[in-house]
N, C-alpha and C positions, 0 to 999 in steps of 0.2 A: 367866786369867780374867774377872774383871770390869775394866776402866778407870777407878779413880776419880783420873787423872792432873788435873784441874781440876776445880772447884767447878760448871762449868757439866754435866760428863759424873754427877758426881753426883746433882746436880739433875736430871737427864736421867733416870739411873735410877730414882729414886724419884718420878718423873711416869711415868714405864711405868710401876710398879708399881701408882702409883694409878689411872691409867687403867685398867687393866685390871681391877682391885680384883684385886689379889693382898693373899692373906695377910701381915698387916704383917713376920714374921719371914723371906719369902719369901728377897731377899738373902740371910740370912745361914744358910736352907739349902740354898741352892743350890745349892752343891758337895755335897755328903753326898747329896741325892739322883738328882745325874748320877751320883756313884760308883757307886749301887746298884744303877745301873740294868746288867742281865746283857745278854749275846749273847741268849741263849732268849727276854729281854723287849721287846726289836726284832727279833726273826724272828718271833714271836707278833704283833703290832701292826701291823707290815707286811704282813701276812697277812689282818688283819680288814681293817684300811683298805683296800687295793690288790686283794682278792680277787676283781677283775671283770675283771684282765685288764692289758692294754693301756691305758694313760693319756697323754693328748695334752695339754700343754699349748700353745693357740694368742694368741696376745697381738695384737690388732689393733683397727682401728676398728669403728662398728656397720656396718657392711657386711659383716663377717666370719664372723657367725652365718651369713647366706643360703647362704655357699657351705659353710658345716659341714655343716647341714642336711640328711638324707639318710645322713650319716655315720655313726648312732651318735647316744647323746644327747649335749646340748650346754648346758652348765651356764653362764652367764654372768655375772661377777663384774664390777659396776664398780665400781672403786677410787678414781675422782675424790672428792675431797672436796665 
């Protein structure tokens, strides 16, 4: 589930919780919350999130957007720090 095999991995998990402003008990409650997810929950969420049909993910440079315009909605995510 979680890999707390080194002090660095413990710190990394807690930094992730802090950075994402998750509740204090997040790491402790995570396994039970995941276990409570039913297949119907996954189907319902997928239907709600992906109800527009086919989704394509394209990774590329700034010039990729130009070649995609006219093929549907383009959402650009800049993931560089």
